[in-house]
C-alpha positions as CSV (number, residue, x, y, z in Angstrom):
1,X,113.2,100.8,127.2
2,X,114.9,103.1,124.9
3,X,113.8,106.3,123.2
4,X,113.1,104.9,119.9
5,X,111.3,101.7,118.7
6,X,111.4,100.0,115.5
7,X,108.0,100.2,113.7
8,X,107.3,97.3,111.3
9,X,104.5,97.8,108.8
10,X,103.3,97.1,105.2
11,X,102.2,99.6,102.6
12,X,100.5,97.4,99.8
13,X,103.0,94.9,99.3
14,X,105.9,96.5,100.5
15,X,107.3,96.1,104.0
16,X,108.5,99.1,105.6
17,X,110.4,99.5,108.7
18,X,110.8,102.9,110.6
19,X,112.7,104.0,113.6
20,X,110.2,106.1,115.7
21,X,109.8,107.9,119.0
22,X,108.8,105.1,121.2
23,X,106.4,107.2,123.2
24,X,104.3,107.8,120.0
25,X,103.7,104.3,118.8
26,X,102.8,101.8,121.4
27,X,99.7,100.1,120.4
28,X,100.5,96.8,118.3
29,X,98.2,96.6,115.3
30,X,97.1,100.3,115.5
31,X,96.8,102.2,112.1
32,X,99.5,104.9,111.9
33,X,100.2,107.8,109.6
34,X,104.1,108.2,108.5
35,X,105.7,111.0,106.6
36,X,109.1,110.0,105.2
37,X,111.8,112.6,105.1
38,X,113.9,111.2,102.0
39,X,117.1,113.3,103.3
40,X,117.2,111.0,106.2
41,X,116.2,107.8,104.9
42,X,117.7,104.7,103.8
43,X,116.4,102.7,101.2
44,X,117.4,99.0,100.1
45,X,116.6,96.9,97.3
46,X,114.8,93.8,98.7
47,X,116.4,91.3,96.2
48,X,120.0,92.6,96.8
49,X,119.8,94.1,100.0
50,X,122.0,96.9,98.5
51,X,121.2,100.5,99.5
52,X,119.3,102.5,96.7
53,X,120.7,105.7,96.1
């Protein structure tokens, strides 16, 4: 296993996929608290798949 894992979650009706440290998140179905660094995030329109700037 690598150092990172992809964390698939849902916030309300929005799907969120985050790359996280694999050692920090290893319990499927567990609740997690996330903070987003908007300077490092990549955001995409769900309909067009285009990156939102």
